[in-house]
C-alpha positions in Angstrom: -86.7 50.5 -36.7 -87.7 47.5 -34.7 -87.2 45.3 -37.8 -83.7 46.6 -38.2 -82.9 45.9 -34.6 -84.3 42.3 -34.9 -82.2 41.7 -38.0 -79.0 42.9 -36.3 -79.7 40.7 -33.3 -80.2 37.6 -35.6 -77.0 38.4 -37.5 -75.0 38.8 -34.3 -76.3 35.4 -33.0 -75.4 33.7 -36.3 -71.8 35.1 -36.1 -71.3 33.9 -32.6 -72.5 30.5 -33.5 -70.1 30.3 -36.4 -67.2 31.5 -34.2 -68.0 28.8 -31.6 -68.0 26.2 -34.4 -64.7 27.4 -35.7 -63.2 27.4 -32.2 -64.3 23.8 -31.6 -62.6 22.8 -34.9 -59.4 24.6 -34.0 -59.4 23.0 -30.5 -59.8 19.6 -32.0 -57.0 20.2 -34.5 -54.7 21.5 -31.7 -55.4 18.4 -29.5 -54.7 16.1 -32.4 -51.3 17.9 -33.0 -50.5 17.9 -29.3 -51.3 14.2 -28.9 -49.3 13.3 -32.0 -46.3 15.2 -30.6 -46.6 13.5 -27.2 -46.8 10.1 -29.0 -43.7 11.0 -31.1 -41.7 12.2 -28.1 -42.7 9.1 -26.1 -41.6 6.6 -28.8 -38.4 8.5 -29.6 -37.6 8.4 -25.9 -38.2 4.6 -25.9 -35.9 4.2 -28.9 -33.2 6.4 -27.4 -33.3 4.7 -24.0 -33.2 1.3 -25.5 -30.1 2.1 -27.4 -28.4 3.5 -24.3 -29.3 0.4 -22.3 -28.1 -2.0 -24.9 -24.8 -0.1 -25.3 -24.3 -0.1 -21.6 -25.1 -3.8 -21.4 -22.5 -4.6 -24.1 -19.8 -2.6 -22.3 -20.6 -4.3 -19.0 -20.6 -7.7 -20.5 -17.3 -7.2 -22.2 -15.6 -5.7 -19.1 -17.0 -8.6 -17.0 -15.8 -11.3 -19.4 -12.3 -9.8 -19.9 -11.6 -10.4 -16.1 -11.2 -14.1 -16.8 -8.7 -13.5 -19.6 -6.2 -14.5 -20.7 -6.2 -17.8 -18.7 -9.9 -18.9 -19.1 -11.7 -18.3 -22.4 -14.8 -20.4 -21.4 -15.3 -18.5 -18.2 -14.8 -15.2 -20.0 -17.7 -16.1 -22.4 -19.9 -17.3 -19.5 -19.3 -14.1 -17.5 -20.1 -11.9 -20.4 -23.4 -13.8 -21.1 -24.3 -13.6 -17.4 -23.9 -9.8 -17.4 -26.0 -9.6 -20.5 -28.9 -11.4 -18.7 -28.4 -9.2 -15.6 -28.8 -6.1 -17.7 -31.9 -7.5 -19.5 -30.1 -8.0 -22.8 -29.8 -11.8 -23.1 -29.3 -11.7 -26.9 -25.5 -11.3 -27.1 -22.7 -12.9 -29.1 -19.3 -13.2 -27.4 -16.0 -13.6 -29.3 -12.6 -14.0 -27.8 -9.4 -13.6 -30.0 -7.1 -16.5 -30.4 -4.4 -15.0 -28.1 -7.1 -14.4 -25.5 -6.2 -10.8 -25.1 -9.3 -9.3 -26.5 -13.1 -9.9 -26.2 -15.9 -8.5 -28.4 -19.6 -8.5 -27.4 -22.4 -7.9 -29.8 -25.7 -7.2 -28.1 -29.2 -6.5 -29.4 -32.7 -6.1 -27.9 -36.2 -5.6 -29.5 -38.6 -3.2 -27.6 -42.2 -2.6 -28.3 -43.3 0.9 -29.3 -46.5 2.5 -28.0 -48.1 5.1 -30.3 -46.1 4.4 -33.5 -48.1 1.3 -34.0 -50.9 3.3 -35.7 -48.3 4.1 -38.4 -47.3 0.4 -38.7 -44.2 0.5 -36.5 -44.7 -2.0 -33.8 -41.1 -2.4 -32.3 -37.6 -1.1 -32.4 -34.3 -3.1 -32.6 -31.2 -1.7 -30.8 -27.8 -3.1 -31.4 -24.4 -2.3 -29.9 -20.8 -3.7 -29.9 -18.1 -3.4 -27.3 -14.5 -4.5 -27.5 -12.2 -4.7 -24.5 -8.5 -5.4 -24.9 -5.9 -6.4 -22.4 -2.8 -4.3 -22.3 0.4 -4.7 -20.3 0.2 -3.1 -16.8 2.3 0.1 -16.4 0.9 1.4 -13.1 -1.0 0.0 -10.2 -1.9 0.4 -6.6 -1.5 -2.5 -4.1 2.1 -3.8 -4.7 3.9 -5.6 -1.9 7.3 -4.5 -0.6 9.1 -7.3 -2.4 10.8 -7.5 -5.8 11.8 -9.8 -8.5 14.6 -9.0 -11.0 13.8 -8.8 -14.7 13.6 -12.2 -16.3 11.3 -14.3 -18.5 8.7 -15.8 -16.2 7.2 -19.2 -16.7 3.5 -19.8 -15.9 2.9 -22.0 -12.8 6.5 -22.1 -11.8 7.7 -21.4 -8.3 9.9 -18.3 -7.6 11.6 -17.1 -4.5 10.1 -13.7 -3.8 12.4 -12.9 -0.8 15.3 -14.6 0.9 17.6 -13.4 3.6 21.3 -13.2 4.0 21.7 -17.0 4.2 21.8 -19.3 1.2 18.7 -19.8 -1.0 16.4 -22.6 0.2 16.7 -25.9 -1.4 14.1 -27.2 -3.8 12.8 -26.5 -7.4 12.8 -22.8 -7.2 13.7 -20.0 -9.6 16.1 -17.5 -8.0 14.7 -14.5 -6.2 15.9 -11.1 -4.9 18.0 -10.6 -1.8 16.1 -7.7 -0.4 12.9 -5.9 0.6 11.4 -2.5 -0.1 10.5 0.5 2.0 7.4 1.7 0.2 5.7 3.9 2.8 9.1 4.5 4.5 11.6 2.7 6.6 10.5 0.6 9.6 9.2 -2.9 10.4 5.6 -1.8 11.1 5.2 0.0 7.7 6.8 -2.9 5.9 4.3 -5.4 7.6 1.4 -3.2 6.7 2.4 -3.1 3.0 2.8 -6.9 3.1 -0.6 -7.4 4.6 -2.7 -4.9 2.6 -0.6 -3.7 -0.3 0.9 -0.2 -0.8 -2.0 2.2 -1.3 -0.2 4.6 -3.7 0.2 4.1 -7.4 3.5 2.8 -8.6 4.5 3.2 -12.2 7.1 1.7 -14.6 10.2 3.9 -14.3 9.6 4.8 -10.6 12.5 4.5 -8.1 11.8 2.6 -4.9 13.8 2.7 -1.7 15.4 -0.5 -0.3 14.5 -1.5 3.2 17.5 -2.2 5.4 17.6 -5.3 7.6 15.9 -8.7 7.2 12.7 -8.2 9.3 11.9 -11.9 9.3 9.3 -11.7 12.0 7.2 -9.2 10.2 7.7 -11.1 6.9 6.3 -14.2 8.6 3.3 -12.4 10.1 2.5 -10.3 7.1 2.5 -13.1 4.5 0.8 -15.6 6.8 -2.0 -13.0 7.3 -2.7 -13.3 3.5 -2.5 -17.1 3.5 -4.9 -17.4 6.4 -7.5 -15.3 4.6 -7.9 -17.4 1.5 -11.1 -19.3 2.3 -11.8 -20.3 -1.3 -12.9 -23.9 -2.1 -11.3 -25.5 -3.9 -8.0 -23.8 -2.9 -6.7 -21.3 -5.3 -4.1 -22.4 -7.8 -2.5 -20.7 -10.9 -5.0 -22.6 -13.1 -8.0 -21.7 -11.0 -8.1 -18.8 -8.6 -10.4 -16.0 -7.4 -9.4 -12.6 -8.7 -9.7 -11.0 -5.2 -7.7 -13.8 -3.4 -5.5 -12.3 -0.7 -2.8 -14.7 -1.6 -2.2 -12.9 -4.9 0.9 -10.7 -4.5 1.5 -7.9 -7.0 5.3 -7.7 -7.2 7.4 -5.0 -9.0 10.0 -6.3 -11.5 13.1 -4.4 -10.7 16.7 -3.6 -11.7 19.3 -2.1 -9.4 19.6 1.7 -9.6 22.1 2.5 -6.8 23.0 1.1 -3.4 19.7 2.4 -1.9 17.2 2.2 -4.7 15.8 0.0 -7.4 13.9 1.0 -10.6 10.5 -0.5 -11.5 10.7 -2.2 -14.9 7.3 -3.8 -14.8 4.9 -5.9 -12.7 4.1 -9.5 -12.1 1.5 -11.5 -10.1 2.3 -14.5 -7.9 0.1 -16.8 -5.8 2.0 -17.1 -2.5 2.8 -20.6 -1.6 4.7 -20.3 1.7 6.6 -18.2 4.1 9.2 -20.1 6.1 12.3 -19.8 8.2 13.5 -17.2 10.6 16.4 -14.9 10.7 18.9 -15.5 7.9 16.9 -18.4 6.7 13.6 -16.5 6.1 12.1 -16.7 2.6 8.8 -16.4 0.6 7.8 -18.5 -2.4 5.1 -17.9 -4.9 3.8 -19.3 -8.2 3.7 -17.1 -11.3 0.3 -16.6 -12.8 -1.4 -14.6 -15.5 -3.6 -11.9 -14.0 -5.9 -9.0 -14.9 -6.3 -6.0 -12.7 -7.4 -2.4 -12.9 -4.6 0.1 -13.5 -2.7 2.1 -16.0 -1.7 0.3 -19.2 0.0 0.7 -22.5 0.1 -1.5 -25.7 3.8 -1.1 -25.7 4.3 -1.7 -21.9 6.4 -4.6 -20.6 4.5 -7.8 -21.0 5.0 -9.9 -17.8 1.6 -11.7 -17.8 -0.3 -9.0 -15.8 -2.7 -6.8 -17.7 -5.2 -4.0 -17.4 -8.4 -4.0 -19.5 -9.1 -1.1 -21.8 -12.4 -0.4 -23.6 -11.6 0.3 -27.2 -15.1 0.3 -28.7 
């Protein structure tokens, strides 16, 4: 009896020992699988994040570079390269089309992996392309309460953007429009505000705008001079070289008569204001036509008057 009890006790201890050994093996295998999964997830995350960052850097570089187009191809390339560096993706190639209306950025970056090295994969290469195209502006905020009748505009030439009931001023000017607009509504104060800061509602091609009655030469003088005085750029802004946010840039609707009280918007143009002069019936504003890029609505079939909005197409 005692012998049988002893044998049973020995057998029981043996079984427990074997189960402990099996459990240790299973735990070791489970840890191996768990660590492998963590390693895989970590490296996949690195690859995924790298691709997103490179794609975002390419988009940012292209959108930055296009701001200098269509007038300055070299500056567009430099801006794109600078944004690549800022986004930690210095390895980029910038291409600008011959008409300077489209920019393409190809970006790539190599990132070291962590756990995949044990399988012979030391790094990952992420590549991305971005293309931004300039399209004619069809809608924008910030226009001034002036107008210029439809015509073919010449870069760098001076245009009369407003003149009063008297004769047009002498000099080498292209003809302007006899009138001003009531964008917020009638009244000298609202007119002056829109001259100083730009109309804060979007205006689109095809919209009808009300004509402001009267000449309002005093507010014309103060509103435009406000913009001129706030251009502190050195060297001074010119159509060939200007800051995109210069307050002297006037966004002017191109118009055609609709009835005695309204005009219709046919497009937009940008001018660098030169001067505001004269009082009463001799009051006038002049500005130089320039190519300009600004955020707004656009269309590839919109009226092309030298002012564009960028659109990311890849």
